[in-house]
C-alpha angles and dihedrals in degrees: 000000000000114000143160112253128190122197101174137020119255140063126027088253088072087075103096127193105221145150109261136174116277110254116240122218116246126206111315092012137108132205117234127204095221119229097169136008124198124231113212130187087242087064089063094053091048090050092053092049096251112140116230114223115303095342117106121227116266121256115259138272095047146152110236127216135105104195131052139166126190145096126313107239103168138025130217122221114294097021117128112250092231088083094064112110091004117142107235146168126209146169110236101192133249099332104356102160099262098141092083143081089254132028138176125228138175108258091234090063093060132100118193115234121229124226113288096021107125121225092230094053093043094052089052091054099046093067113009092031094053089051090051091053090054091049092048090050090054092046097048095199120210131193088250092061128105102209127201117200121190119208085019093169092058128097094268096031093056091054093046090051092050093047093049092051090047088055091056095251127142108248131210109193118199118194139159116254136005097275092055091045089054089051091052090048091050089054086063103257113167090222126020121185138172112241089200089070117087113250096021089146089060090051090055093048091051092049090053093048092247097310124129127231120260097211132025130188113202130182097152103066123181118074091343093053090047090051091052089052093051090053092058117112114240092269096034128135126231119197112195118196103164146325111248089174088070092243125086121228112270115237126197133200088253090058091054092048096043097087093250119128122228117194123188140138091085093165091062091044092053094050092049099044121102108266093017122210097333093064090050089053090052092049093049092049092046090052087052095048095049093044096245091124129025117186120224111231138207111193131208130175115254089245089059095059091124091054090049090054092047092051094046091049090050090051087238096134134091119215125342118342114228133180120221117206 
């Protein structure tokens, strides 16, 4: 099979497109003919050799990739034969071998796909979608909210914007560059602004007739995250789920005492919640199946995995990045 192999940590160019032996399913596993593989920001950190939280770095050489969708074409010992030829999606773990034409997965990690559910959309929802569901759970949007979403053209941001609109909230979408702002506007955001332009916060305030936002979702951090925080009304809520800028949002004592609520540590919240990650995956896939949420996608050929990583790191992508074997 064709696969991406990595022999040392470092630059995106270390991702090599090679012919590699087909993986064989062990006990309790299936083999999947991969139709789509997800690219996650965590993949970039692993590629660079930067550990993520409590998880150790994978041994090298490796095939990266946490998320795959496709068709089960072989069963390991002990797996019910009903899985054979089923279309599935699954999360494989930190570096589970998803950047390949074929991958193996434990059967308990799989979700069966219904008719009409595309592999590319499903692979976006199994990882990015489940994260979005956890963020939405923390935010608890109401129809009375005015919601600000940073990086609103990204994989998570697109889903948060759609969910806020579906809840009846007014939505302010913040994105970097005119093309991304146009994407946010096309999603239906009430206000769409470019955070690369000086004074974007003033533009938001003017569009809202001087009012603040009641809820902000921020995964950018740095100056953008700080801007989102300053736009919060006195009793507003900020849900922080990352800092793709490389710099966390600075908080002051005044912020803590202002009456605003800042929620973070989503990873810990997910692990401690009833149902855990698996229930969030089910929710995300159900929202896809019933049309509540539709992920935006940016597609790359499997052979172009290095280019996909470079584009994602440069924040030059719109929606969820997927690799197509």
